[in-house]
FILUM-198057 format. One record per atom (N, C-alpha, C): x, z, y; atom name; residue number from 1. Coordinates in pm, whole numbers. Atoms other than C-alpha are relative to their C-alpha. Layout:
// residues N
X|Z|Y|atom|nr
X|Z|Y|CA|NUM $
...
***
This chain:
// residues 260
X|Z|Y|atom|nr
-126|-56|-51|N|1 $
20841|12564|20452|CA|1 $
111|-35|-97|C|1 $
-112|37|86|N|2 $
21175|12444|20320|CA|2 $
80|124|-36|C|2 $
-83|-116|40|N|3 $
21391|12701|20117|CA|3 $
134|-4|67|C|3 $
-133|-9|-62|N|4 $
21714|12824|20274|CA|4 $
102|16|-111|C|4 $
-101|-5|107|N|5 $
22005|12752|20043|CA|5 $
139|10|57|C|5 $
-140|-5|-41|N|6 $
22377|12824|20064|CA|6 $
60|-137|-19|C|6 $
-57|135|6|N|7 $
22565|12503|20136|CA|7 $
152|9|7|C|7 $
-147|1|5|N|8 $
22931|12447|20048|CA|8 $
50|-117|81|C|8 $
-50|104|-89|N|9 $
23101|12252|20327|CA|9 $
149|-20|-26|C|9 $
-141|29|30|N|10 $
23429|12075|20251|CA|10 $
52|-107|92|C|10 $
-58|102|-86|N|11 $
23661|11879|20478|CA|11 $
150|-1|-18|C|11 $
-144|12|14|N|12 $
24014|11749|20469|CA|12 $
69|2|134|C|12 $
-56|-2|-135|N|13 $
24063|11785|20838|CA|13 $
49|139|37|C|13 $
-59|-125|-48|N|14 $
24227|12059|21037|CA|14 $
-107|98|41|C|14 $
94|-104|-41|N|15 $
24070|12385|21144|CA|15 $
-63|-34|132|C|15 $
57|39|-130|N|16 $
24017|12233|21490|CA|16 $
-121|-87|-20|C|16 $
113|87|30|N|17 $
23789|11964|21346|CA|17 $
-112|81|-61|C|17 $
100|-84|63|N|18 $
23615|12225|21137|CA|18 $
-86|72|101|C|18 $
74|-79|-99|N|19 $
23519|12426|21441|CA|19 $
-104|-82|72|C|19 $
96|85|-70|N|20 $
23332|12124|21593|CA|20 $
-124|-23|-83|C|20 $
113|23|90|N|21 $
23099|12103|21290|CA|21 $
-83|125|-22|C|21 $
68|-127|20|N|22 $
22984|12464|21312|CA|22 $
-65|41|131|C|22 $
69|-43|-122|N|23 $
22732|12605|21555|CA|23 $
85|102|72|C|23 $
-87|-83|-83|N|24 $
22891|12796|21844|CA|24 $
-12|147|-30|C|24 $
17|-143|22|N|25 $
22746|13130|21741|CA|25 $
35|41|-143|C|25 $
-40|-36|135|N|26 $
22879|13114|21383|CA|26 $
125|87|7|C|26 $
-114|-93|-1|N|27 $
23127|13399|21308|CA|27 $
98|-44|-108|C|27 $
-96|53|96|N|28 $
23398|13195|21134|CA|28 $
140|37|45|C|28 $
-135|-41|-38|N|29 $
23751|13341|21135|CA|29 $
96|-115|-9|C|29 $
-102|103|-1|N|30 $
24048|13119|21217|CA|30 $
117|43|-89|C|30 $
-118|-37|79|N|31 $
24360|13105|20993|CA|31 $
100|76|86|C|31 $
-96|-80|-76|N|32 $
24627|13358|21095|CA|32 $
109|-87|56|C|32 $
-106|88|-45|N|33 $
24878|13077|21124|CA|33 $
-43|-143|-26|C|33 $
48|138|14|N|34 $
24788|12714|21189|CA|34 $
84|-78|-98|C|34 $
-88|72|91|N|35 $
25091|12601|20984|CA|35 $
-39|21|-146|C|35 $
42|-28|135|N|36 $
24926|12753|20678|CA|36 $
-97|-106|-52|C|36 $
93|104|42|N|37 $
24679|12469|20678|CA|37 $
78|-129|-14|C|37 $
-85|117|23|N|38 $
24881|12189|20522|CA|38 $
-86|-123|-18|C|38 $
72|126|22|N|39 $
24791|11821|20496|CA|39 $
-43|-5|-145|C|39 $
54|10|134|N|40 $
24572|11762|20193|CA|40 $
-70|127|-44|C|40 $
71|-122|35|N|41 $
24438|12117|20194|CA|41 $
-146|-16|36|C|41 $
141|8|-35|N|42 $
24062|12161|20195|CA|42 $
-45|137|46|C|42 $
50|-124|-58|N|43 $
23877|12418|20395|CA|43 $
-142|19|-46|C|43 $
135|-30|48|N|44 $
23575|12577|20241|CA|44 $
-55|115|84|C|44 $
64|-108|-73|N|45 $
23334|12785|20437|CA|45 $
-102|66|-91|C|45 $
92|-73|85|N|46 $
23162|13048|20230|CA|46 $
-77|95|90|C|46 $
78|-79|-95|N|47 $
22877|13200|20423|CA|47 $
-118|65|-69|C|47 $
126|-62|36|N|48 $
22600|13445|20366|CA|48 $
-66|46|128|C|48 $
75|-35|-121|N|49 $
22349|13593|20607|CA|49 $
73|101|87|C|49 $
-68|-102|-80|N|50 $
22590|13866|20719|CA|50 $
140|-38|44|C|50 $
-138|28|-35|N|51 $
22937|13708|20727|CA|51 $
37|-141|-34|C|51 $
-53|132|34|N|52 $
23141|13390|20710|CA|52 $
148|15|-27|C|52 $
-140|-11|37|N|53 $
23479|13335|20549|CA|53 $
58|-138|-18|C|53 $
-69|127|17|N|54 $
23726|13050|20564|CA|54 $
109|18|-105|C|54 $
-96|-9|109|N|55 $
23928|12993|20248|CA|55 $
76|-130|-8|C|55 $
-83|119|13|N|56 $
24219|12750|20216|CA|56 $
42|-14|-145|C|56 $
-39|24|138|N|57 $
24269|12597|19874|CA|57 $
72|-133|-8|C|57 $
-77|122|18|N|58 $
24498|12325|19743|CA|58 $
-83|-103|-73|C|58 $
78|108|62|N|59 $
24285|12018|19682|CA|59 $
-18|-110|100|C|59 $
20|115|-87|N|60 $
24265|11670|19826|CA|60 $
-129|-71|-33|C|60 $
123|66|43|N|61 $
23941|11580|19649|CA|61 $
-120|63|69|C|61 $
117|-58|-68|N|62 $
23630|11625|19868|CA|62 $
-112|29|-98|C|62 $
115|-38|83|N|63 $
23329|11795|19715|CA|63 $
-126|-44|70|C|63 $
123|52|-61|N|64 $
22995|11626|19774|CA|64 $
-94|115|35|C|64 $
96|-100|-45|N|65 $
22741|11827|19968|CA|65 $
-138|-40|-49|C|65 $
132|30|53|N|66 $
22409|11840|19788|CA|66 $
-107|63|88|C|66 $
110|-50|-81|N|67 $
22099|11869|20001|CA|67 $
-115|40|-90|C|67 $
116|-44|77|N|68 $
21794|12054|19876|CA|68 $
-106|-108|4|C|68 $
105|103|1|N|69 $
21516|11816|19768|CA|69 $
-114|40|92|C|69 $
110|-32|-88|N|70 $
21227|11789|20012|CA|70 $
-116|63|-76|C|70 $
112|-68|62|N|71 $
20934|12013|19937|CA|71 $
-130|-68|42|C|71 $
125|68|-31|N|72 $
20604|11829|19913|CA|72 $
-103|103|47|C|72 $
100|-94|-49|N|73 $
20316|11989|20103|CA|73 $
-97|37|-111|C|73 $
94|-47|99|N|74 $
20079|12195|19895|CA|74 $
-140|-7|58|C|74 $
138|12|-45|N|75 $
19712|12105|19930|CA|75 $
-89|80|-96|C|75 $
79|-94|77|N|76 $
19457|12358|19814|CA|76 $
-148|-40|0|C|76 $
143|28|12|N|77 $
19110|12283|19684|CA|77 $
-81|111|68|C|77 $
81|-98|-72|N|78 $
18849|12454|19899|CA|78 $
50|26|140|C|78 $
-58|-15|-134|N|79 $
19083|12457|20199|CA|79 $
28|-136|63|C|79 $
-36|131|-53|N|80 $
19221|12106|20245|CA|80 $
-93|-111|-48|C|80 $
96|97|53|N|81 $
18963|11923|20037|CA|81 $
-97|74|-92|C|81 $
93|-60|94|N|82 $
18663|11993|19818|CA|82 $
-46|-105|-100|C|82 $
49|88|105|N|83 $
18527|11846|19497|CA|83 $
-151|-9|11|C|83 $
143|20|-13|N|84 $
18181|11696|19530|CA|84 $
-73|33|-130|C|84 $
78|-35|119|N|85 $
17916|11826|19292|CA|85 $
-61|-125|-63|C|85 $
52|127|49|N|86 $
17772|11474|19263|CA|86 $
98|-110|35|C|86 $
-97|106|-25|N|87 $
18019|11192|19222|CA|87 $
-67|-122|60|C|87 $
56|115|-71|N|88 $
17958|10899|19456|CA|88 $
43|-131|-64|C|88 $
-37|130|55|N|89 $
17955|10534|19350|CA|89 $
115|-61|79|C|89 $
-112|69|-65|N|90 $
18267|10332|19427|CA|90 $
-9|-149|-27|C|90 $
-1|146|19|N|91 $
18325|9959|19465|CA|91 $
141|-53|-19|C|91 $
-139|42|20|N|92 $
18700|9955|19405|CA|92 $
14|-82|-128|C|92 $
-25|78|121|N|93 $
18824|9693|19158|CA|93 $
56|88|-111|C|93 $
-49|-77|114|N|94 $
18915|9813|18810|CA|94 $
149|31|16|C|94 $
-140|-42|-9|N|95 $
19239|10010|18806|CA|95 $
41|46|138|C|95 $
-32|-45|-135|N|96 $
19221|10098|19175|CA|96 $
-80|125|37|C|96 $
64|-122|-46|N|97 $
19131|10422|19353|CA|97 $
-58|-25|139|C|97 $
65|24|-129|N|98 $
18881|10403|19637|CA|98 $
20|116|97|C|98 $
-2|-96|-111|N|99 $
18936|10580|19969|CA|99 $
-100|-53|100|C|99 $
107|43|-90|N|100 $
18621|10559|20181|CA|100 $
-6|91|122|C|100 $
13|-76|-125|N|101 $
18590|10665|20545|CA|101 $
-142|-13|53|C|101 $
130|-5|-66|N|102 $
18252|10770|20675|CA|102 $
26|16|150|C|102 $
-26|-5|-143|N|103 $
18249|10701|21050|CA|103 $
-126|-35|78|C|103 $
108|37|-92|N|104 $
18020|10653|21348|CA|104 $
65|-55|126|C|104 $
-59|63|-118|N|105 $
18097|10420|21638|CA|105 $
-5|91|123|C|105 $
12|-86|-118|N|106 $
17980|10680|21889|CA|106 $
87|125|-4|C|106 $
-82|-120|17|N|107 $
18219|10946|21757|CA|107 $
138|-18|62|C|107 $
-134|13|-62|N|108 $
18528|10997|21979|CA|108 $
112|32|-98|C|108 $
-103|-35|99|N|109 $
18716|11153|21686|CA|109 $
27|-120|-92|C|109 $
-16|120|82|N|110 $
18653|10842|21475|CA|110 $
79|-106|76|C|110 $
-69|98|-85|N|111 $
18771|10626|21764|CA|111 $
149|31|8|C|111 $
-142|-38|-11|N|112 $
19096|10821|21803|CA|112 $
71|-1|-134|C|112 $
-62|4|132|N|113 $
19154|10822|21427|CA|113 $
35|-142|-43|C|113 $
-19|140|40|N|114 $
19147|10440|21408|CA|114 $
147|-41|-13|C|114 $
-142|41|15|N|115 $
19522|10386|21479|CA|115 $
65|61|-123|C|115 $
-58|-65|117|N|116 $
19613|10638|21210|CA|116 $
-50|-64|-128|C|116 $
56|65|119|N|117 $
19379|10470|20960|CA|117 $
60|-139|-19|C|117 $
-63|131|10|N|118 $
19527|10130|21040|CA|118 $
142|13|-57|C|118 $
-134|-26|53|N|119 $
19873|10272|20973|CA|119 $
-8|36|-147|C|119 $
17|-40|140|N|120 $
19748|10426|20651|CA|120 $
-24|-122|-89|C|120 $
31|121|77|N|121 $
19612|10091|20532|CA|121 $
128|-78|-30|C|121 $
-126|72|19|N|122 $
19958|9938|20578|CA|122 $
93|75|-96|C|122 $
-93|-82|77|N|123 $
20136|10227|20405|CA|123 $
-51|36|-139|C|123 $
60|-49|124|N|124 $
19895|10303|20120|CA|124 $
57|-70|-124|C|124 $
-47|57|126|N|125 $
19985|10243|19757|CA|125 $
-82|-123|-36|C|125 $
65|126|36|N|126 $
19897|9908|19603|CA|126 $
-128|22|-78|C|126 $
120|-25|81|N|127 $
19638|10069|19375|CA|127 $
-111|73|76|C|127 $
102|-66|-83|N|128 $
19439|10217|19666|CA|128 $
-86|-105|69|C|128 $
96|90|-63|N|129 $
19127|10035|19782|CA|129 $
-69|76|113|C|129 $
56|-70|-116|N|130 $
19020|10134|20135|CA|130 $
-122|-73|54|C|130 $
117|59|-65|N|131 $
18679|10077|20289|CA|131 $
-60|99|99|C|131 $
70|-82|-99|N|132 $
18479|10205|20585|CA|132 $
-149|-12|-22|C|132 $
145|-4|17|N|133 $
18115|10309|20563|CA|133 $
-60|62|125|C|133 $
62|-58|-120|N|134 $
17906|10358|20879|CA|134 $
-99|110|-40|C|134 $
85|-114|37|N|135 $
17749|10702|20844|CA|135 $
-133|-5|73|C|135 $
132|-12|-64|N|136 $
17382|10762|20916|CA|136 $
-48|145|-16|C|136 $
35|-142|10|N|137 $
17386|11142|20924|CA|137 $
-108|37|99|C|137 $
106|-16|-100|N|138 $
17158|11116|21227|CA|138 $
-76|-133|5|C|138 $
78|124|-4|N|139 $
16871|10862|21236|CA|139 $
39|-92|116|C|139 $
-40|80|-116|N|140 $
16996|10749|21579|CA|140 $
127|-83|-27|C|140 $
-123|73|31|N|141 $
17318|10627|21416|CA|141 $
-27|-131|-74|C|141 $
33|117|81|N|142 $
17134|10359|21217|CA|142 $
24|-131|74|C|142 $
-20|121|-80|N|143 $
17151|10105|21501|CA|143 $
145|-45|-7|C|143 $
-142|36|1|N|144 $
17530|10119|21506|CA|144 $
52|-27|-141|C|144 $
-34|35|139|N|145 $
17551|10119|21125|CA|145 $
-39|-146|-25|C|145 $
47|139|12|N|146 $
17350|9798|21140|CA|146 $
97|-96|70|C|146 $
-94|83|-76|N|147 $
17590|9660|21402|CA|147 $
128|-25|-79|C|147 $
-121|16|81|N|148 $
17885|9720|21166|CA|148 $
-16|-115|-98|C|148 $
22|105|100|N|149 $
17733|9495|20900|CA|149 $
-33|-135|63|C|149 $
21|125|-73|N|150 $
17614|9236|21152|CA|150 $
136|-59|37|C|150 $
-134|44|-38|N|151 $
17973|9219|21272|CA|151 $
76|-59|-118|C|151 $
-69|52|118|N|152 $
18099|9164|20917|CA|152 $
-50|-140|-36|C|152 $
54|133|28|N|153 $
17867|8863|20882|CA|153 $
45|-100|106|C|153 $
-34|92|-109|N|154 $
17933|8708|21223|CA|154 $
151|-20|13|C|154 $
-145|7|-15|N|155 $
18306|8783|21223|CA|155 $
65|23|-135|C|155 $
-42|-21|139|N|156 $
18372|8748|20851|CA|156 $
151|-11|-19|C|156 $
-145|16|15|N|157 $
18735|8641|20900|CA|157 $
79|94|92|C|157 $
-66|-97|-88|N|158 $
18807|8910|21159|CA|158 $
67|-60|121|C|158 $
-67|68|-111|N|159 $
18915|8655|21419|CA|159 $
-32|62|135|C|159 $
40|-59|-128|N|160 $
18720|8824|21698|CA|160 $
19|152|5|C|160 $
-27|-144|5|N|161 $
18810|9176|21585|CA|161 $
-118|82|52|C|161 $
123|-62|-49|N|162 $
18450|9287|21635|CA|162 $
-4|150|-21|C|162 $
1|-145|28|N|163 $
18500|9628|21474|CA|163 $
66|78|114|C|163 $
-70|-67|-110|N|164 $
18756|9731|21737|CA|164 $
-73|-21|132|C|164 $
70|31|-125|N|165 $
18553|9562|22010|CA|165 $
-120|92|21|C|165 $
114|-92|-13|N|166 $
18250|9782|21937|CA|166 $
50|139|42|C|166 $
-58|-129|-39|N|167 $
18464|10097|21954|CA|167 $
41|-3|148|C|167 $
-48|10|-139|N|168 $
18618|9976|22282|CA|168 $
-116|-6|98|C|168 $
116|12|-90|N|169 $
18280|9887|22435|CA|169 $
-61|137|27|C|169 $
63|-132|-14|N|170 $
18152|10240|22372|CA|170 $
93|101|68|C|170 $
-89|-107|-45|N|171 $
18460|10453|22443|CA|171 $
89|-38|118|C|171 $
-83|43|-114|N|172 $
18650|10245|22699|CA|172 $
-85|-58|113|C|172 $
85|63|-101|N|173 $
18383|10042|22875|CA|173 $
-125|83|30|C|173 $
114|-91|-18|N|174 $
18120|10318|22843|CA|174 $
-134|-72|-8|C|174 $
126|72|18|N|175 $
17853|10077|22728|CA|175 $
-90|78|-94|C|175 $
100|-68|83|N|176 $
17534|10221|22578|CA|176 $
-54|-99|-102|C|176 $
43|90|106|N|177 $
17486|10043|22248|CA|177 $
-88|78|-98|C|177 $
84|-91|76|N|178 $
17202|10261|22126|CA|178 $
-130|-60|-53|C|178 $
120|64|52|N|179 $
16929|10008|22047|CA|179 $
29|-145|-36|C|179 $
-21|137|48|N|180 $
16886|9663|21895|CA|180 $
26|-98|113|C|180 $
-16|91|-113|N|181 $
16856|9489|22232|CA|181 $
140|10|58|C|181 $
-134|-20|-55|N|182 $
17181|9642|22360|CA|182 $
105|-58|-94|C|182 $
-94|55|97|N|183 $
17361|9548|22040|CA|183 $
-3|-153|2|C|183 $
12|146|-5|N|184 $
17227|9193|22062|CA|184 $
75|-55|121|C|184 $
-70|43|-122|N|185 $
17358|9161|22418|CA|185 $
151|10|-20|C|185 $
-143|-16|25|N|186 $
17696|9292|22304|CA|186 $
54|-117|-83|C|186 $
-48|108|86|N|187 $
17730|9033|22027|CA|187 $
0|-134|73|C|187 $
4|123|-79|N|188 $
17626|8753|22264|CA|188 $
118|-4|95|C|188 $
-115|-6|-91|N|189 $
17895|8872|22506|CA|189 $
131|-29|-71|C|189 $
-121|27|78|N|190 $
18147|8826|22224|CA|190 $
7|-146|-46|C|190 $
-5|143|30|N|191 $
18062|8457|22193|CA|191 $
-93|-49|-109|C|191 $
94|41|103|N|192 $
17789|8454|21931|CA|192 $
-134|-37|63|C|192 $
129|41|-56|N|193 $
17456|8284|21990|CA|193 $
-106|105|-30|C|193 $
109|-95|20|N|194 $
17143|8490|22025|CA|194 $
-70|-25|-134|C|194 $
65|36|126|N|195 $
16993|8303|21731|CA|195 $
79|50|-119|C|195 $
-85|-45|110|N|196 $
17289|8382|21506|CA|196 $
-5|151|-16|C|196 $
6|-146|4|N|197 $
17273|8751|21598|CA|197 $
-131|46|-61|C|197 $
131|-38|52|N|198 $
16899|8775|21529|CA|198 $
-11|-31|-149|C|198 $
6|39|140|N|199 $
16938|8592|21200|CA|199 $
78|98|-88|C|199 $
-80|-96|76|N|200 $
17214|8823|21082|CA|200 $
-68|137|-7|C|200 $
65|-131|-6|N|201 $
17024|9135|21193|CA|201 $
-120|7|-95|C|201 $
121|3|84|N|202 $
16715|9028|20999|CA|202 $
29|-33|-146|C|202 $
-34|42|136|N|203 $
16903|8926|20684|CA|203 $
-18|113|-102|C|203 $
14|-96|108|N|204 $
16839|9095|20352|CA|204 $
134|70|-29|C|204 $
-132|-56|24|N|205 $
17214|9149|20322|CA|205 $
25|122|88|C|205 $
-21|-112|-92|N|206 $
17232|9370|20630|CA|206 $
-94|115|-33|C|206 $
96|-105|33|N|207 $
16916|9560|20535|CA|207 $
45|79|-123|C|207 $
-44|-66|123|N|208 $
17053|9633|20188|CA|208 $
125|84|24|C|208 $
-123|-73|-27|N|209 $
17394|9740|20320|CA|209 $
-27|128|79|C|209 $
34|-119|-78|N|210 $
17243|9980|20573|CA|210 $
-64|105|-91|C|210 $
62|-94|94|N|211 $
17030|10136|20297|CA|211 $
104|64|-90|C|211 $
-107|-54|85|N|212 $
17335|10173|20072|CA|212 $
85|102|76|C|212 $
-79|-92|-82|N|213 $
17530|10336|20356|CA|213 $
-76|130|24|C|213 $
82|-119|-21|N|214 $
17240|10574|20420|CA|214 $
-4|87|-125|C|214 $
2|-75|127|N|215 $
17217|10673|20053|CA|215 $
135|68|-23|C|215 $
-134|-56|17|N|216 $
17594|10725|20040|CA|216 $
19|121|92|C|216 $
-14|-110|-97|N|217 $
17585|10942|20354|CA|217 $
-75|123|-48|C|217 $
82|-112|43|N|218 $
17307|11158|20213|CA|218 $
58|71|-122|C|218 $
-53|-59|123|N|219 $
17461|11212|19868|CA|219 $
134|68|24|C|219 $
-133|-57|-28|N|220 $
17804|11287|20015|CA|220 $
-7|144|51|C|220 $
16|-133|-60|N|221 $
17666|11601|20184|CA|221 $
96|23|117|C|221 $
-89|-13|-116|N|222 $
17904|11528|20472|CA|222 $
-80|57|117|C|222 $
67|-63|-114|N|223 $
17820|11735|20778|CA|223 $
48|-55|133|C|223 $
-53|59|-123|N|224 $
18018|11533|21029|CA|224 $
92|-115|-33|C|224 $
-94|111|15|N|225 $
18252|11242|21085|CA|225 $
117|20|95|C|225 $
-31|80|118|N|226 $
18516|11126|21031|CA|226 $
14|86|-125|C|226 $
-14|-63|130|N|227 $
18496|11221|20664|CA|227 $
58|-104|-95|C|227 $
-61|92|97|N|228 $
18709|11068|20389|CA|228 $
-28|49|-141|C|228 $
34|-33|138|N|229 $
18612|11054|20024|CA|229 $
86|-84|-93|C|229 $
-93|67|91|N|230 $
18864|10971|19753|CA|230 $
-59|-4|-141|C|230 $
48|22|137|N|231 $
18755|10826|19419|CA|231 $
-144|46|-20|C|231 $
139|-39|10|N|232 $
18398|10922|19498|CA|232 $
-23|148|-28|C|232 $
19|-141|38|N|233 $
18467|11289|19429|CA|233 $
78|102|82|C|233 $
-75|-94|-82|N|234 $
18721|11442|19668|CA|234 $
-31|-26|147|C|234 $
38|15|-140|N|235 $
18601|11502|20024|CA|235 $
95|78|90|C|235 $
-87|-66|-96|N|236 $
18826|11582|20318|CA|236 $
-23|-58|139|C|236 $
13|45|-140|N|237 $
18866|11527|20692|CA|237 $
128|34|74|C|237 $
-119|-38|-78|N|238 $
19133|11542|20964|CA|238 $
5|149|28|C|238 $
4|-143|-27|N|239 $
19018|11895|21040|CA|239 $
44|81|-122|C|239 $
-39|-71|123|N|240 $
19050|12010|20679|CA|240 $
148|-21|-32|C|240 $
-141|31|28|N|241 $
19387|11837|20647|CA|241 $
94|58|105|C|241 $
-77|-58|-111|N|242 $
19502|11999|20974|CA|242 $
82|-105|73|C|242 $
-66|103|-80|N|243 $
19586|11677|21156|CA|243 $
6|-134|-71|C|243 $
1|135|57|N|244 $
19598|11301|21107|CA|244 $
127|-30|-80|C|244 $
-124|24|74|N|245 $
19964|11304|20993|CA|245 $
-10|60|-140|C|245 $
17|-64|131|N|246 $
19888|11551|20713|CA|246 $
-112|-67|-78|C|246 $
111|67|67|N|247 $
19568|11361|20639|CA|247 $
50|-114|-86|C|247 $
-52|112|78|N|248 $
19764|11056|20526|CA|248 $
72|49|-125|C|248 $
-67|-55|118|N|249 $
19977|11270|20295|CA|249 $
-103|56|-98|C|249 $
105|-54|87|N|250 $
19663|11440|20164|CA|250 $
-72|-112|-74|C|250 $
66|113|67|N|251 $
19498|11104|20091|CA|251 $
87|-53|-113|C|251 $
-92|44|106|N|252 $
19807|11003|19895|CA|252 $
-4|97|-118|C|252 $
6|-104|103|N|253 $
19797|11333|19705|CA|253 $
-127|-14|-83|C|253 $
129|10|71|N|254 $
19427|11291|19617|CA|254 $
-11|-130|-80|C|254 $
2|126|73|N|255 $
19469|10927|19518|CA|255 $
83|11|-129|C|255 $
-84|-20|119|N|256 $
19751|11023|19281|CA|256 $
-70|93|-99|C|256 $
74|-94|86|N|257 $
19539|11310|19149|CA|257 $
-110|-73|-76|C|257 $
110|74|61|N|258 $
19249|11072|19082|CA|258 $
51|-102|-103|C|258 $
-56|101|90|N|259 $
19482|10828|18904|CA|259 $
44|58|-134|C|259 $
-50|-64|122|N|260 $
19592|11082|18643|CA|260 $
-107|3|-109|C|260 $
***
């Protein structure tokens, strides 16, 4: 909540102009005689919660109106975020703060958060390193976690935008991508050969990444998705932040906190 401060309003115009800058229900008295307001006079409005007064003084120099500085939102530990008892490993380059999002392709909340996360990536500070980690809080989520890493191998340059395509297939096209065969068909439909998909799925790289994601999910103690973890130690979510707009401000707050 912003503080209510008294503001000194100054103008070199006539009382008629003054009246257009004040709300209609303001109780501002008019000068007894319009001729009393001479050219070069300034009109000051001194107001408090109970009354308003117009004072005419001799001055041609306008006084700058100072606005109250914006009040930054206050984020409270235990309410908007929590500190993890076990710090998680990060992969951010030296001097950078990691912001990691635990997500699941089948989660509608994760799907709807995507635009906000894309905006955050564009707006984030230069020292923030963002990455997504497919959560495996449920064993059934492993297939889609595997698909995330297969997509990174097959679409390494992002030309086919496979990440968004998987979200769209599930939430817009209502495709059931719940097993390896269904995922293989999906990747083939995106222009990859069946052989390339099978090779990527069976690679040691994908197997290792899925295991790392599973270990991360377990140690994080996250109970749902989307969950965001800053610097491996601060955990929050859109629900804890009370909305995606506040979430971005909270992530900035936590990143700055971790940088100190």
